[in-house]
Structures are given as C-alpha cells and as structure tokens.
N, C-alpha and C positions, 0 to 999 in steps of 0.2 A: 503493500500500500504505500503510495508516494505520498509526498508532502501536500498535494492537493486532493481534496476529497471529491471534486467534481471538476467540470470544465471551468478552469479559473478565468479565462476570458470569456466576455459575453458571446454566446452562440452567433455565429455568422449568420446573419439574415439571409435567406434564400429568397430572392424576388420570386412572384409567381410567374410562372412560364405563361406566355401569351396563349390563348387559346389556339389549339391546334385545328386546322381543317380537317374535317373527317377523311380518313384515308379510304381510298377506294377498296383497299385489301383489308382494312381493319374489320369491317363487318364479317365478311367469310371467315376470316381468321378466328374471330371471337367465337362464331358458330361452331367452327371446327373444333376449337379448344373445348367448348361446352359439350359438343357431341362426344368426344373422346372421353371426358370426365363421366358423362352419363353412361357411356358403354363400361367403363371401369366399375362404376357404381353397380351396374347390373350383374357384371361378371362376380364381383366380391359377394353380392347378395346370393348369387347362385352357390358359390363356395361356402357361405355361411349355412345354407340348407342342407349341404352335403356333409358338413363336417360337424361333429358335436357328441353330445351325450347319445348313448343307445348304440348298439351294435348293428348298425345297418350299412349296407353297401351303397355306394354312390348310384349304381345302377337301379337298385330298388327305389331310392328317392326320386331319381328322374322318372321312373315309371309312375310313381304316385302322383308326381306333378303333372305328368301327360295323361292322367286319368285311366290308366290301365286297370281293368277289372280285377285281376288278381292282386294288384298293389293295394287298391282302394278297399278290398275285402279284408286285408291284414290289419287287425286291431292295434297289434304293437306297433307297425309301421305308421299307422295313423296317429297314435299318440306321440311318436317321436317327431314326426313331421308337423302335423297341424297343431298339436297342443303345446310342444316345446320349441322347436326351432323356428316355425313360421312366425309366430308372435315376436320372438326375440329378434328376429333378422328385421321384420318390419319396424320394431322399435328402434333398432339401431340406425335405420334409414330416417326415421322421422326425427330422433333426438339429434343425430348428427347434422341433419339440415338445420335444426333449430338453433344448435349452439354454433355452428359455423357461421350461420347469418348473424347471431347475436354478436359474435366476436368481431365480425366485419363491420357491423353497424357502430359498435363503440369505438373501434379504431378510427372510423371516419368521422364520428361525432367529437371525439377528442383530439383528432390529428395525432394519435399516438400509437405506434406500431406495436407497442407492449400491451395495449389494452385487451383485456379478455376477462369474461364473466368470473372465472375462478380466481385469477390473479388479483382483480380489482375488489374481491370481497362479495360480489352479488351472489354467487353460489353459497357463500357462506351465511349470508343474510337469508337465504331461502332455507338453508339447513336448519338455522336457528328456529325459523317459523315452524318447520316441520316438527323439531323436537318438542317445541312448546305445545303443539298440536297433539302429539303422542302422550306426552306426560300429563297435561292438565285435562285434556278433552277426548281422549282416547280414539284420536283420529285413525281411520284405517288407511291402509296402503293403496296407491294409486290415486284416483281422484279424491279420495278423502284427504290426502296431503296437499292438494293444490291450493285452496284458500289460505292455508297457513304460509305455504311456501311463497305465495304472491305477496303477502304482507311483508314478510322478511326481505324478499328480493326488491320490492319497491323503496323500502327504506335504504337498503344499501345502494341502489342505483341512483336515487337522489343525492345521497352524500358523495357519491363518486362524481357526479356532475358538478356538485357545488365546489369540490375540490379543483375540478378541471377549469372552472372559471375564476378561481379565486387568485389573488395577486394581480401584479402589473401585466404579467404576460401569460397567465394561467399555469398549470402545474406542468412540469417538464415530464417526458415519459417515464424516466426512472424514478422521479419522485412520486409520480402518480401510483406506480407499482408498489412503493413502499407505504402510500396512503392505503392501498388495498390491503397490504399486510397488516396494517394497523387495524382495519376493520375486522380482518380475519382474526386477529389476536383477541379482540374484544369479544367477538362472537362465540370464538372457541371457549374463552373463559366462561361465558354464560351458559354454553352447552354443557360444559364439564359440570357447572354448578347445578345444573338440572338432572343430567343423566345419573350423577352419582347418589342422588337420593332415592332412586327407584332401580331396583335390579331388573324389573321387567322392562322399563324404558331402555336401559342400557344393552340388554340382551337384543332388543329390537334394533337400537341404534348401531351397534357395532358391525352389523352385517350390513345395514343400509348405507351406513357412511363409507364402506369401501368402494362404492360406486360399480354398479354391476347390472348387466341386462338379464342375468340369470333370474328366473322366477317371474318375468313379465308374463302376464297373461293377456289373452285378447280383450278380456273385460277392462282391466286396468288401462290397456293402451287406448281402447276406445274412449275411455272416460277422459284422458288427457289430450287426445288428438284435436279437440275444439279449441283448447287453450292455445295449442301451438298454432293452430291455423289462424286464430285471432291476433296472435302476436305477429305472424307474417303478414297479414292484412294491415295491421297498425304501422308496419314499416313502409308500405307503399308510398304514402304521402310524403316521407322523408327522403325518398331516393334523389330527387331532382335538387332539393335544397342541400343535400350533402355533397353533392358535386360542386355547388357554389361555395359551400363552407371549406372545401379543400383548398380555396384561395385565400381564405382568412375571414374574419368576421366582417371587416369594413368592406371587402369586396362583396360578401354575400348581401350585406344590406344594400349596396349600391345597385345590385342586381334585383332587389325587391323581396328578399327574403328576410326572415327574422331568425336569427341563429338561436335565441332562447327558446323559441317555440319548435324549432327543429330538434333541439336537445331534448326537451321534455317529450316529444313525440318518440324520439329514440329510446328514451328511458322507459317509457311505457311499453314499447314493443319488446326491448330487451327483458324487461321484468316478466312479461307473459312467456317468453321463450325460455328464459332461465327457469322460472317457477315451474313450469310444466315438465322441464327436462329433469330438475333435481327431485320433483315429487315422485317421478316414475323410476328413475335409476340411481338417485343419490347425486352427490356433487362429483362432476367430472371436470377436472381442471386440464387446461392446456389445449383442449380441442379447438376453441375459437382462436387461440394464437397460431396454432399450425393451420387451421383454415385459412384465416386472414393473410398470413405469411405467403402460402402457396397461391392464393388468389392474386395478391400483388405481383408476385414474379410472373405469373402466366399472363395477367391481363394489362399490367401497367397502370397508368394513372386513371383509367376508366372506372368511375365509382359504381355505375350499373352493372358493368361487367364483372367488377370484383365481387359485388354482392351475389351475383348468380353463380359465379364460380365457387365462392366461399359455401354456398348452400349445396354444392355438390362434392366439394372436397371434404367437408365435414362427415357427411355419411360414408364416404369411402375410407376415411381414417377410422372412423369409429367401428365399422363393421370389420375391417382389418384387424384392428386392436382386439375386438371380441374373439375373433377367430384365433387369434395368437394365444389369448387368455385361455381358450379351451384346449389348445393342443400342446401348449408349452411344458405343462408338468402332467400331461394325460396319464392315468385316468381322472387325476385331480383337476381342479380348475382354480386359476389365479384370478386377480382382480383387473378388470379392465382399466381401472383407474391408474393401476400400477404400470400398466403396458403404456398408456397415454403420458405418464409422467416420465417414462424412460425415452419416449419419443420427444415431448414437448420441452422436458428439462434442457437436454443438449441444445435444442433449437433456440431457447431463450438465452443460454450462454453464448451461443454463435452470434445471436442479434445484439446482445449487450457488448460484445467484443467488437462489433463493427463500428466503423468510424462514423457512419450516418447517424447512428443512435446517440453516440457520444455528443455530435453537434447539437442535438436536441436536448441535452442535458441543461441543468440549471446553471445559471450564471454566477450565482454564489454557491457558497457551501454551507453545510450544516455544521460548521465548525463550532466546537466548544472554545475554550479559552485557548488562545494561541493558534488559531488556524492560520494556514498558510496564506489564505486570500484575505487576511484581516486588513481592514481599511487602516490609513495612516493614522487617523485619531485613535482608533482602538488600539493600535500598536504603541501610540505614546502613552495612552492610559495604562497599559499593560507595564511599560517600562517604568512609569512612575510607581505603580504599585509594587514593583519589585526593587525600588531603589532603597538606599540604606535607612531612609527614614521609617521604612516599614519593618525593619529588621533588627534583631538584637545579636551583637557580637559577643561571643564567649571565647575567651583564651586562656589556654594552659600550656605554658612552656612556649615551645615554637609553634604550636598549633592553634588554629581559630576555627569557630563554627558559626555560621551565619543562620540565625533561626529568625523566621518571619514572625512577627508579632501576631498579625491577625490569623495566620495559619495556626500558629501555636494555640492561640485563644480558642479558635474554632475546634481544634482537636480535643483540647481539655473539657471544653463544654460538651462535645459529643460523647467523650468518655463518660462523662457524669451521666448525660442522658442514657447511655447504653446500660449502665448500672442500675438506673432507675427503672428502665423498661424491663430488664431482666427480673427484677423483683416484682415489679407490677404484673408481668405476664404470668409469673408463678403463682401470684396471689389471686389473680382474677381469672386464670384459665381454667379452673376446675369447675365442672357443672355440677359437682357432687358437694364440695366443701364451700363453705361460706368464706369470704375474703379474711375474715378474723381467725378462722380455724385454720385456713391455708397458711396465713402469716405465722401463726403458732407452730404449726407442723414444720415450716421451714426452718425454725430454730430449735426443733426437737422437742416442741412442747405438743400434747394432745395425744390421742389415741394412737396405738402402733400402726394401725391401718392408715390413718391420715399421714403419719410420718412417712409410711411406705409410699403412699400414693404421691406426695410432694417431692420427697428427696429421691426416690428411685425411679419415678416415671416422669413427673412434670418437670423437675429441675434440669435432668439431662437432656431431656427433648428441647427445651428452651435453649440450652447452651449449645447443643447441635445445630439448631437452627440459626442461632447467630453466628456460628461459624461457617455455615453454608452462605449466609448472607455476606459475610465479610469477604469470602472468597469470590462471590459473584461480583461485588462492589469492586473489589480491587481489580478482577479481570476486565470488567466494563471499563475502568478507568484507563487501564494500559490500551485497550483496543481503541478506544475513543481518541485518546492522546496520539497513538500511533498513526491513525487515519486522518486525525483532525476533522473528526465527523461523529457528532452525537449519536448517529444511528449504528455505527460500527460496533455492535456488541455481540457476544456469543449467540445470542438469540437470532440474529439475522445472518450470522456468517456459517450456519449449519453445524457449528460445534455442539449445541445442545442436542441437536437431533441425533448426531453421531454418538454422543455419550449415551443418549437414551437406548438406541438401537442395540448398542454393545452391552449394556446392563441387561436389557430384557433377553438378549439371546443367551447371555450366561444364565439368567434365572430360568429360562425354559430349558437349558441343559442340565439343570439340576443343581447349580452352584448356589451358594447361600452365604450370608454374612459378608465377610470381607471378600471372599471369592467372586462374589456378584458384583458389589458396587465399586470394587477397585478396577473394574474393567472400564469405568466411565472415562478416565483419563486416556485410556488406549483409544477408545471409540472417538473421542474428542479430537486427539492429535491426528487420527486418519482422516477425519472429516475436514480439518483445517487444512491438511495437506493437499486434499483433493481439490478444496476451493481454490487454493492459492495456486495450484498447478493449472487449473482450468481458467483462471482469471489473469494469468500472466505473470504470477510471482509477487514478491513483496513490494515491487515497485508499481503495481497496478493502480489504476485511480480508485478512489474509495467507493464511488457509486458502482462501478463495475464489479468490485469484489462483493459488494451488498446483494446485488441482484443476482450474481452467480451464487452466492451463498443461499438466497432464497429458493434457487432452482434446486441445488443439492439438498436443501432441507426439505423440500417438497418430496423429493424420491424417496429419502429416508423416512419421511413421515408415512408414506404409502406402505413402505415396508413394515413399519411399526404397527400400522392399522391392520395390515394382512396377518402379522403374527398374532395379533390379539384376537382376531376372528377365528384363528384356527385352534384355539384353546378352549377348554371346557369353561363353563360360565363362572364358576367360582374362581379358579385361577385367573381367568382373563379380567375379571373384575378387580381382584387384587392388583395385578400387573398395571391395569389401566389407571387405578388409583395413585400408584406410584409414578407413573408416566406423566400424570397431570402436575406432579410436585406435591409430595407429602412426607411429612416428618413422623408419621405414625410409626411407633415401635422402636424409634431411635433412642439410644441410652448411652451410656458412659463409653462403652466400647466404639461406638460410631464416633462420638466426640474425641475421644483420645486418639483414634486413627486420624481424624481429620485435622486435629491439633497437630500431629506430628508431620503431616503433609504441608500444612500452612507454615511450620517452623522451617521447612527447607524451601518452599516457593515464595514466601514473602520476602526474605532478604534479596532473592533474585529480582523480585518485582521492584523493590526499592533501588536496586543497582539499575534495572532497566529504566525506571522513572526518572532516575538522575540523568541519564544518557538521552532520554528523550528531550529533557529540558535544553540540552545542548543542541539537539536537531532542529529546534525552532529558529536557530540563527543561521541555518543553512548547511548543507552537507560539506561545503568546501571548508567552513570554520570547524565543523567536527573533524575532518581529515587532519587538518592543522594540529589540532589537539591531540592526535594520535588515536582517534577512535574510528572504526570502520562503520559506516552507516548501515551497510547490509547486514552485518553481524548483529549491530544493535537491534534492527527490526526483527530479525529472526530470534533473538534471545527474548525480546518482548513478547512476540506472538506465541512462543513456544511456552512461555512462563504462562500468559494469560489463558492459553488453551488448556493447559494442565490445571490450573486453578478452576476453570469452569467445569472441566470433566470431574474433577475431585468433588466438586459441590453437586454436580448432577448425579454422581454416583451414590451420594449419601442422601440427598433430599429430592431427587428427581429434577425435572427441567422447570424450576420456579422463574417465570418470566418476569419481566419488569424491573427487577432489581439490578441487573447490569446495566440497564438503560437509564434508570432515574437516579441511582445512588451517585454517580459521578456528577451528574448535572447539579443535584442539591449541593454536594459538596463543593464544587467549584463556586457557587454562589456565596458559599460561607467563607471559603478560604482566600477568595480573590482570584482575578483572572490570569495571574502570571505564574501559577504554581501548578503542579501536577499532583492533585489531591489524593494521593494514594490512600495514606492512613484514614483520612476523612471518608473517602468513599467506602472503605471497608467497614467503618463504623456505622455510616448510614445504612449500608445494606444489612447489617446485623440487626439494627433497629427495625427496618422494614420487614425483614423475614420473621422476626419475633412477633411483631404486631399482626402480620397477615396469618400466621400460625394460631395465635390467640384468638382473633376474630373468627376464623374458621371452626375452631372448637366450640365457640360459644353461641354464634349467631343463629344456629338451626337447633339449639337445645340438645337433644340427644344424638342428633345426626351430626356427623363431623364432615365439614368442608375442607378439602386439602387446601393448604397455603397457596399452592400454584393456581388454584380456580380464583382465589380472592385477588391474586396479584394479577392474573390475566385480565379480570374484568377492568382494572385500573390502567392496565398497560396501554390499551389501544386508544383511550381519551388523551393520555399523556403525549403519546406519539403523534396523535393528530394536531394536539397543541403545538409540539415542537416544529411539525411541518409547516402549519399554517402561519406560525409566528414568522419563520424563515422566509416563507413565501411572500407575505406581506412587505417584509423588508426589502 
C-alpha cells in the first residue's frame, strides 16, 4: 500500500464524446451479437436439462422433451425432468436476466462500472427483509418472501442513489462499492441479531443464504415471475434517459431529461428485480457485475444494446454456474453463489486494477492523520501539534525521551476508563446477580456460587474481550496509518474472513481449544498475502487494496457459509455464533494465551508505528535515515495481520473495532501521532461494552458482541464516507 490511498490528483475529466452517427454496420452487428448470446443461452439451458440430480441418460431426457410416449410414461423420468430440472432451469433463465438487467441499470444510472446489486448492498437489504418476514411473521418460501424482500431492497436502493448523488461530484466507483460494504455490514449485523434468537429461523436461513436454485418449484417460480416482469417493464421508460445520462447530468438536462426522476425509476426497477430474485434463490452476488462488464465489452457505448446484452449474459452465466455447482463435487452439490463468487471476484480484481477504474476514483482520500494528500494548512497544523510545546522531554544521562503531553494525558485517561469499564462490565454484566452482589463477589464476598460466577466466568471473559479489542484496535491503527486511509482495516482487507475460515476448518476437523483458535493468525496471514499479491504488492494504491480485499472476503465468506450449511444444526449454530464474533466460554486460558501473543506482537507494533511516523516525511527521507520503506511496510502489515488473526481466533470476527478505535484515538491524541496505545485501549473498551450489552439487552438470550458491533459499524462507515465526500 503506497503513501496515497486513492488517486491523489483530481481525476482527469473525460469530455463526452460527440454523438456518433449511426453506423450502417452497427445494427446488424448488434443483432448478430444478441442472436449469438440467445443461442448460447438456449444451448446452456439444454445442458441444464440434461445434467443434474437423477440417474438419467441424456437420450432419455431428449426423448421426454420431444414427447416420445415411452419417455412420457416413465414416472421417474417425469419427476427428474419436469419436477426438478425444468423449474430450476427456467428459474436460472429468469433470475439471470433479472439480475443481469439490474446490474446494467445500476451501472448506467450511477455511471459506475462496479455497481451491482450484491456489491452495493441491495441484495443484503432484501435478505434482511426476508429474515424479518421469516422470524416475525412466518413468511413462506417463494412468493411469501417477496413483500419483505421488496421493502428491504427498496431501502437499500434509495440509500445507494443518495450516496451516488452526494458530494460535489457524486461518489466515485470505488467509494460507492465501499458504501455498499457499509450497508451490507449493517444488514449483516441486524440479520445475525435476529437469526441467533431462533433456531428455526437460523436453520431456514443458513440454507437460503447460500444462494441456490435447488428446490425451486414451479409454484414458487410462477409466484415470483410477475414481480420480475413488472421490474423489467418499469425499466423501459428509463432506457432513453439513461443514454443521455451517460453524457453527464448537465447534458441530460439540456436534452430535456430529469436525472433525478431517471434514477428513481431505475431504483424502482432494480428493487423489483433484486427483490424477486433474492426471494426465490437467496442473495446472488457478482452476477450483475459480470453481465454488465460483458455487455459493455460486446456492445460498446450503446446503452440500449448494453441492457439487452446484459439480460442475455446474465442467464447464460447463472445457468452455467448452476450446472458447474451440480457436477463439481458430484454426487453432492455446491452453492451456485460460491461459483459466481469464483467468477465475479477475480473479475472485480481485474477491473479494480485497470487504469480506467482508477481514473474514476476519488480525488481526495479518506486519510486519517497524516495522509499523504493532506492539504498544506492541515500539514502545518500537524507540524505545530508535534512541536516542542506539545511535548515533555525526559533526560537521563546521555539519553532523552520526547513524550507528547496530549497523547500521554489521553493514554492515562483511557487507561483509567478501561479499568472502570472492566469493573463496571463485571458488575453489570450478570443477568442473575444484582450489581451489589456482583461487586461483593468480585472482592470475594457473598455465596460461593456468586464468587465462582463472577471470578471464574465473568471476569476472565471480560479480560479476554478487552485483550481481543486491544489487538483489533492496534491492528486497525497500523493498517490505517500504513495506507493513510481510515477504511484500510482487517475487516475490509479479507484478513478477518481468512482467519474465520481457518478456525472453522480446524473446528470442523475436530480441533478444540488452542488447536482451533491459534489457526486464526495462519489464515489471516494467508489471506493478507493473497490480497497483496492480487492487488500489486505493498506499493499498491489504498483503494485498490481495499476493493481487492472485499473480493477475496466475498469468496472466503461463501466458503464459510457453505461449510456451515454442511454441518448438523447444533454444530452449525454453535460455529455460526462464533463466526459472528462471540466471547462465550472464554476463560483464563484464552486470556493468558492471548496476552502471551500480545506480549510478542505489541513491541513489534510499537516499532512499526515509530517507523511509520518517519514514512510521513517521504521515502527518500526514510532511506537517508537508514530504514528500508519496503521492509517497514512488510513488518507493519505482518504484525497487524497477526494481531487481527489472533483476535479473531479467540473472539471471532468482531467488526467495527479496528475501524473505529483508531479514529477515536486519533481525535484524542492529536493529528500528528500514531495512536497505537490509545487505539488498543479504545478497542478494549468497545469490545467490553459490546459484549456486556449483548449479554443483558435480551434478558436470558445472549447476543454475540460481533452482532452488536456490526449494527453500529455500517452507520459509522457511512458517516466517514459522507463526511469525506462532502469535503
């Protein structure tokens, strides 16, 4: 990650090309491409009918389709073809067209090649609506999910369009993807909060969230088809205005169109298309991205042709992915969403690495203190804050130490707050003991059961949680300072997902205790290495690394969901609770092992933080002082990754902490510091509070700390994005 987290210079304005005269060969070429795509879709649909569950030969299926009497009289063949494969194939065609069209519409309306219903949180909003319908109102599969999916998708679509139009020049493509990640983060926290309170809801949710065409019936398909058709019809009035909108809002107004009305029309159409698709098959991410990209490559700048092509590429990709999901590990079946992630994730990485997408990036960065693109007045303020007047000099013999007054006072205050929070969480975190009884038990007074509950269960759990928060806060501080980007945290770099998958694989293999959660750092390091390799190394731009991390995280998350779906309900529910971020069952052994890891990693983090301060003056200055910038970045990234992996191994992927703790710490310590210690203390306080709230907010039902943190994470991230966007 280089010293610039985004395109440091303003994006070069690309003047709209003059309207080209219709080519005499353009029409026939477009028709030929569309005809070829239609033939490909038909061929894949036939393959889908010939391949799949049931031991039937292709000749038998063809005979049944051609209406041969012997084939029609075969009851088993009728069940395989008419009941299982035909509805599934038709669903793949319908949903592929819907999601492909939705992706192309979003990309045209936002002028963003990375826009897609899954990446922008629209599918997540629909999923939240479905979960609410299942848990609170007993909504049934298929059409019963549609009203709930519509409400959630509509809210997410409107929020995306608000973000697209906010700021002076609207949201850049990469920033809009990060906003979608924020929406998804909030939605995920709310979903976790709901499903963990009901075993029945979780059992239904864990299969539905995989995203699959298996189990689609003719009845459920016919119930959703009118919604998809209505969405396609709603998009028709927006096609011509979208062509004008591609020239810019001002040009579209000059041509008599109203961009705001066009975007609202697109939002309605996308909501209907996404809601119907999610209701029938669960959230399918990346399909709109792939369809829109292929349509642009095939059709060029023609908006109408792009939309038509996307509506054909979508079903081709989805049906092909479904066929692969059926035969990949035959006789078993994998998730079609995983296959789509394996296709769309690499494509997203390729697009993010391209120069055209980077030129659409933001002209500013989301830098925290000391960003490379800091304005001159901001740099002068930072230098004044770092001056001698802000520091205390301690001398001993020939050595001297410079201690910043503001930073030292902030650390002392946070240390005192941490001690108070520790005591308060132990006293107030029990749903059985009163605060007075818990306080007495903490000091050894009261019944033996009360003392045991507080000292052997409550206290070590809070201590372990604080150590987890300290590790996450320190890791977030290192990565944010390294990238000079507030969003560069383990949550967005794929590190947490890598650690989560590694620990779950160890648990599924029968490991327990230290053997399970110590696999977290290994998975985190492997994921971080993969992200750096794909994004171009430690010198890659910050936003490129972030979006590559999101792509890798999406693939790893699909693997986690597939793993959970393959286990029995009790084991899957326990693993899912941990994968949300939970401190349940953590005791002194966990706290001691985590403390030992921090004793090794925190000194390395302090050394890396000191060198990061020097990097603010430029790489040439650092080299003159005898430090290799490349080795410094590698040391910092490895240390941050190990810290995050260690924290995830103990407490699961508790989001928001690595993002928010350094931001709060920087506010307290001043803009010229690397607030490593302060970030660790703030993270410790946040995790302890989240865990205590989760234990008490629902009475006897415990909500994991990660679910509480996830609900807060999305709004905080949106606040950071909107604040920098307005600037």
